[in-house]
C-alpha positions, 0 to 999 in steps of 0.5 A: 101373543106379544111381539118381541120389542125392537131392542130385543130384536136388535140384540138378537140380530146383532148376535146372529150377524156376528155368529152365523156370517155364512148364512148371509145375514144382513141388518137393515136400519134404513127407512126404505124397508122393514127394519131388522134381519134379512138374508141375502141371496147373492146369486138370485136374479131379482123379479118384480116384487123382490127386494134387490141388492145392487151396487151404486154407480160411481158417479152417484156414490161420489156425489152422495159420499158420506150420506147414510141413505146412500150406503155409508161413510166409509168405502163400500164393497163394490167396484170403485168402492161404492156401496150396496143399496137394497130396494124393492123392484117395481118394474123389469124387462117389458114394463113401461116406466115414465119418470116425471118430476111429479110422479113415477108411472109404471105401465100407466099407473102412477105410484102414490106419492112418488115426486122427485126431489132436487135436494135431500132433507139437509138441503144438499143437492142429489142426483136425479135420473133423467125424466122421460118414458121408456120400455125397460130392456132385458136386464134393466130394473126400476126400484122404488120404496113405498116405505119412505117418500124420500127413499134414494131409489131409481128416481135418483140412481136411475135404471139399475142394470143386471151388472149392478145386481148382487142378488136379493134379500128376504126377511128373517126377523123384521118390523116396520117403524111408525114412520114407515107405517104412516108412509104406507097408509098415506099411499093407501097400502096396508102393512100385513105381518107374516107370522108374528114379526117374521116379515112385512108385505104389502097387500096383494096386487099393490106395488 
């Protein structure tokens, strides 16, 4: 069976977003996760493996204002008009996270290709989360995307706390780009389709 082309999917998602807003549908165009249509679950508490939605802290939002990877160019929907981001959760309460310049280590296992950069692809300074090791407490999360090495995740915005969380996202109609596929393979991860193009997951056991 042939998969729908991305342009056809974009047309579908645009129609869906405009016609059924009560279903909490959201369109993702960033490289930090599969591109396409997702459903938001505003009241769901995230666990490791979920894609979480969370509000940026004001200091990060102000430093990165106007940059697409940090939400958008206009005021966002959160407190202090900051933006919502969506990233996979890789660690939660009880997990040990060590953040170093060279890598992020979760429970003794280094995430592949997870260095922290001082500047973005345009040479602009970006915030950097404190380096060091700690055990996450209740209501604390570490988010990290394997789909893009330069993902704006906890390496830069730090630990995400429960009061920043705005639920989770689940895929409805998504696909991955050639750049995302290359990033996954560079990390030794193989993308796997669910159904036809309904969703993309990583191999079981991989973060």
